[in-house]
N, C-alpha and C positions, 0 to 999 in steps of 0.2 A: 786898474789895480789887479794884483795877482789873486788875492783872497777877498773878494767882496761878497759877503753873505747877506741874504735878506734876513729880516727879523724872524721869519718862520724857520729858516735854516739854523739860525743861532739858537732858537728855542729847542729845536730837535737835537742839536748838538749838545746843548747843556743838559737836556733831559736824559740822553743816552749816557753822558758822562756821570751824572748823578746816580743813574741806575747801576752802572758798573761799580762805582765807588761804594754804593750802598750794599751791593752783593758781597763785595770784598770785606767790608766792615762787619756785616752780619755773619759771614762765614768765620772770620777771625774771632769774633766775640763768642760765637757758639762753640768753636773749637777750644778756645781758652776755658770756657765754662765746663764743657763736657770732659775733655781730655785732661786739661790742666797741665802746665809744664812742671809743676812742683809736686806731682803725685809721687814720683820716685823718691825725691828728697824727703817728702813727708813720711814715707814708709821707712826710709833709713833712720830718720830721727826717732820714729816710734820704736823701732828695734833697739836703738841706743838707749831710749828711756826705760825700756824693759831691763836692759843690762844694768842701768843705774839703780833701779829698784832692787835688783838682786844684790848689788854691791852695798846697798843701804843696810842690809842685814848684818854685814860684817864690819862696816866702817862707821864713821861719824854720821849719825842719822840726820841731824839738823842741817849740816852742809849739803848733804845729798838731796834733801827735800827742797831746799832753796834752789838748787841747780835744776831739779826736775820741774819745779814751778816755773822758772825762767824759760826752760825748754818748751813747756806746753804753751806759754804765752807767745813765744816766738813762732811756733807752728800755727797758732790761731791767727796771728797778725799776717803771716805769710799767705795763708789761705784766704783771709778776708781781703787782702790787697789784690790778689789774683782774681777773685770773684768780682771785686769792684771794677777792675779794669775791663773785665769781660762784659759786665752790664753796661758800662759806658760805651763800649764798641757796639753793642747791640742797639742801644738807643740812637747813637749817631747813624748807624746803618738804617734804622727805621725812619729817621727823619729824612735821610737822603732818598730813600725809596718813596716817601710821601711827596717830596719835592719833585722827583722824577714823574710820579703819577700826575701831579698838578701841571707840570710842563707838557707832558706828552698826551695825556688823555683829556684833561679838562681844557687845556690850552691857555697858557699864560694869562 
């Protein structure tokens, strides 16, 4: 056979693969949590909500307040979803790192 691995070789190969995938998942999760892809959009929306509040002084206040409330809810949902995805990636990365430790250090 071309690729005949022993059980120990498979264990090491799987452990190194889990380790690499865990590092990637942890890095992606931390990057998403720290930097956040929606920071720029959230700042733009916050600026627009300030303009809406200024407009409320001259126009129909009830309609503007409803729009501002919907805008704030949308921002909160956007940030909550982004943070949730980051936390899931961090947990998956930690589980993969634990599996790599179990395979490489403790030994299957």
